[in-house]
C-alpha positions as a Markdown table, in Angstrom:
| # | Residue | x | y | z |
|---|---|---|---|---|
| 1 | Unk | 34.2 | 66.5 | 68.4 |
| 2 | Unk | 30.5 | 66.4 | 69.3 |
| 3 | Unk | 29.5 | 69.2 | 71.7 |
| 4 | Unk | 26.1 | 70.1 | 73.2 |
| 5 | Unk | 25.7 | 72.7 | 70.3 |
| 6 | Unk | 26.6 | 70.1 | 67.6 |
| 7 | Unk | 29.8 | 68.9 | 65.9 |
| 8 | Unk | 32.8 | 71.1 | 65.9 |
| 9 | Unk | 36.1 | 70.8 | 63.9 |
| 10 | Unk | 39.1 | 71.3 | 66.1 |
| 11 | Unk | 41.8 | 70.8 | 63.5 |
| 12 | Unk | 41.9 | 69.6 | 59.9 |
| 13 | Unk | 45.2 | 68.5 | 58.5 |
| 14 | Unk | 45.6 | 67.1 | 55.0 |
| 15 | Unk | 48.3 | 66.7 | 52.4 |
| 16 | Unk | 47.6 | 67.1 | 48.7 |
| 17 | Unk | 47.7 | 63.4 | 48.1 |
| 18 | Unk | 45.4 | 62.5 | 51.0 |
| 19 | Unk | 41.8 | 61.4 | 50.2 |
| 20 | Unk | 40.6 | 64.2 | 52.5 |
| 21 | Unk | 42.2 | 66.8 | 50.3 |
| 22 | Unk | 40.9 | 65.3 | 47.1 |
| 23 | Unk | 37.3 | 65.7 | 48.3 |
| 24 | Unk | 37.7 | 69.2 | 49.9 |
| 25 | Unk | 39.8 | 71.1 | 47.3 |
| 26 | Unk | 37.1 | 71.2 | 44.6 |
| 27 | Unk | 34.8 | 73.0 | 47.1 |
| 28 | Unk | 37.2 | 76.0 | 47.3 |
| 29 | Unk | 36.3 | 78.8 | 45.0 |
| 30 | Unk | 39.0 | 81.0 | 43.5 |
| 31 | Unk | 42.6 | 80.7 | 42.6 |
| 32 | Unk | 44.3 | 78.1 | 44.8 |
| 33 | Unk | 47.8 | 79.4 | 43.8 |
| 34 | Unk | 46.8 | 83.0 | 44.9 |
| 35 | Unk | 45.5 | 81.6 | 48.2 |
| 36 | Unk | 48.7 | 79.6 | 48.9 |
| 37 | Unk | 51.0 | 82.4 | 47.8 |
| 38 | Unk | 49.1 | 84.9 | 50.0 |
| 39 | Unk | 49.4 | 82.6 | 52.9 |
| 40 | Unk | 53.1 | 82.1 | 52.4 |
| 41 | Unk | 53.7 | 85.9 | 52.3 |
| 42 | Unk | 51.5 | 86.7 | 55.3 |
| 43 | Unk | 48.9 | 88.5 | 53.2 |
| 44 | Unk | 46.0 | 86.1 | 53.5 |
| 45 | Unk | 42.8 | 87.7 | 54.7 |
| 46 | Unk | 39.6 | 85.9 | 55.9 |
| 47 | Unk | 37.9 | 87.0 | 52.7 |
| 48 | Unk | 40.5 | 85.4 | 50.5 |
| 49 | Unk | 39.0 | 81.9 | 50.9 |
| 50 | Unk | 35.4 | 81.0 | 50.1 |
| 51 | Unk | 33.8 | 77.6 | 49.9 |
| 52 | Unk | 31.0 | 76.8 | 47.5 |
| 53 | Unk | 27.6 | 77.5 | 49.1 |
| 54 | Unk | 25.3 | 74.7 | 50.1 |
| 55 | Unk | 27.9 | 72.0 | 49.5 |
| 56 | Unk | 29.4 | 69.2 | 51.5 |
| 57 | Unk | 32.0 | 66.6 | 51.0 |
| 58 | Unk | 32.3 | 63.0 | 51.9 |
| 59 | Unk | 35.1 | 60.5 | 51.3 |
| 60 | Unk | 35.4 | 56.8 | 52.1 |
| 61 | Unk | 38.7 | 54.9 | 52.1 |
| 62 | Unk | 39.6 | 51.3 | 52.4 |
| 63 | Unk | 42.7 | 50.5 | 54.4 |
| 64 | Unk | 44.4 | 47.4 | 55.5 |
| 65 | Unk | 44.4 | 46.5 | 59.2 |
| 66 | Unk | 47.1 | 48.3 | 61.0 |
| 67 | Unk | 47.2 | 51.3 | 58.8 |
| 68 | Unk | 48.7 | 53.9 | 59.1 |
| 69 | Unk | 51.3 | 52.0 | 61.0 |
| 70 | Unk | 52.8 | 48.7 | 59.8 |
| 71 | Unk | 50.2 | 46.9 | 57.7 |
| 72 | Unk | 50.0 | 44.0 | 55.3 |
| 73 | Unk | 50.0 | 44.7 | 51.6 |
| 74 | Unk | 48.7 | 42.9 | 48.5 |
| 75 | Unk | 45.3 | 41.8 | 49.9 |
| 76 | Unk | 42.5 | 41.3 | 47.4 |
| 77 | Unk | 39.6 | 43.8 | 47.8 |
| 78 | Unk | 36.2 | 42.0 | 47.9 |
| 79 | Unk | 32.7 | 42.6 | 49.1 |
| 80 | Unk | 32.1 | 45.8 | 47.2 |
| 81 | Unk | 28.8 | 44.6 | 45.9 |
| 82 | Unk | 27.5 | 44.5 | 49.6 |
| 83 | Unk | 28.6 | 48.1 | 50.3 |
């Protein structure tokens, strides 16, 4: 959401197979298992998760019209040379 003081993230949901996750997970420093285990047992502190300094992540996906609802499958992907 864009605010007068700049962009703000309200909520970020992703599953491990989502493109959003694939680009964000490598930015996390430390042991992912330890972080998830600590979260599951209610022992996660704010210091438990750190993100690589001075980094950013971008992902681009191509989806068929109608996605994520009902959508046509089997289309040929073309035009990549113009991207």
